[in-house]
C-alpha positions in Angstrom: 14.5 15.6 -20.9 12.7 13.5 -18.4 9.0 13.6 -17.9 7.5 12.6 -14.5 4.5 10.4 -14.6 1.7 11.5 -12.3 -0.3 8.6 -10.9 -4.0 9.1 -10.5 -5.5 7.5 -7.4 -9.0 6.9 -6.4 -9.3 8.9 -3.1 -11.2 8.4 0.1 -11.7 11.0 2.8 -11.7 9.6 6.3 -12.4 11.5 9.5 -10.3 10.7 12.6 -11.4 10.5 16.2 -10.7 14.3 16.6 -12.9 15.2 13.6 -10.1 16.0 11.2 -10.6 14.9 7.6 -7.7 13.3 5.8 -7.4 12.2 2.2 -6.2 8.7 1.4 -5.4 7.0 -1.8 -6.9 3.6 -2.5 -3.9 1.5 -3.6 -5.6 -1.8 -4.1 -8.4 -4.1 -3.0 -7.4 -7.5 -1.6 -9.7 -10.5 -1.8 -9.3 -13.1 0.9 -11.7 -15.8 2.3 -12.7 -13.4 5.1 -13.8 -10.8 2.6 -12.6 -7.8 0.6 -10.1 -5.3 2.1 -9.0 -1.9 0.9 -5.4 -0.9 1.3 -5.0 2.9 1.7 -2.1 5.3 2.1 -2.2 9.0 3.1 -2.4 11.0 -0.2 0.0 13.7 1.1 2.7 11.1 1.8 2.3 9.5 -1.6 2.5 12.9 -3.4 5.5 13.9 -1.3 7.3 10.6 -2.2 6.4 10.9 -5.9 7.7 14.5 -6.1 10.9 13.7 -4.2 13.8 12.2 -6.2 15.1 10.5 -3.1 13.4 7.3 -2.0 12.6 8.9 1.3 11.0 7.1 4.3 8.0 5.8 2.2 4.4 5.9 3.3 2.1 4.4 5.8 -0.4 1.7 4.8 -3.8 1.1 6.4 -6.2 -1.8 5.8 -10.0 -1.6 6.0 -12.7 -4.2 5.5 -14.4 -3.0 2.3 -18.1 -3.4 1.6 -20.2 -1.7 -1.1 -23.6 -0.6 0.0 -26.5 1.3 -1.6 -25.2 4.5 0.1 -21.6 4.0 -1.1 -18.7 2.1 0.5 -18.3 1.1 4.1 -14.7 0.9 5.5 -14.1 -0.7 8.8 -10.5 -0.8 10.3 -8.9 -4.3 10.4 -8.0 -4.9 14.0 -7.1 -8.6 13.9 -3.2 -8.6 13.7 -3.0 -11.9 11.9 -5.6 -10.9 9.3 -3.9 -7.5 8.9 -0.6 -9.2 8.2 -2.1 -11.4 5.5 -3.8 -8.4 3.9 -0.5 -6.5 3.8 1.4 -9.5 2.4 -1.0 -9.9 -0.5 -1.1 -6.1 -1.1 2.7 -5.8 -1.1 2.9 -8.6 -3.7 0.3 -6.9 -5.9 1.8 -3.4 -5.5 5.5 -4.2 -5.4 5.8 -7.7 -6.7 8.2 -7.0 -9.5 10.3 -4.8 -7.2 10.3 -7.4 -4.5 11.4 -10.1 -7.0 14.3 -7.9 -8.2 15.4 -7.3 -4.6 15.3 -11.0 -3.9 17.3 -11.8 -7.0 19.9 -9.2 -6.0 20.1 -10.7 -2.5 20.5 -14.2 -3.9 23.3 -13.0 -6.3 25.1 -11.4 -3.3 24.8 -14.6 -1.3 26.2 -16.6 -4.2 29.1 -14.3 -4.5 29.9 -14.6 -0.8 29.6 -18.4 -1.0 32.2 -18.5 -3.8 34.8 -16.6 -1.7 
């Protein structure tokens, strides 16, 4: 008997340029010298991935400059490509660090096996 774990996410509703509201899950906050950044993923994509036994295509990630104010939280899209890349690198390490390490170990083992032949 297997029991699926349901992950609870803090959610954020964002409105696109066409006025459509979409729910996003706050995956992590990344602290860099330039400030704090929120890494979000569409909630519907995360839920579909969690309910699907196959690994599937994954989900999209978005980064926003994150600032707490008296009225709530301000989120501004990160447009600088170099900064965006750094935010995602840190976020991937935080979110998938153990999985990334395991993948690297497997790749190294495969390389060693090939070198021995």
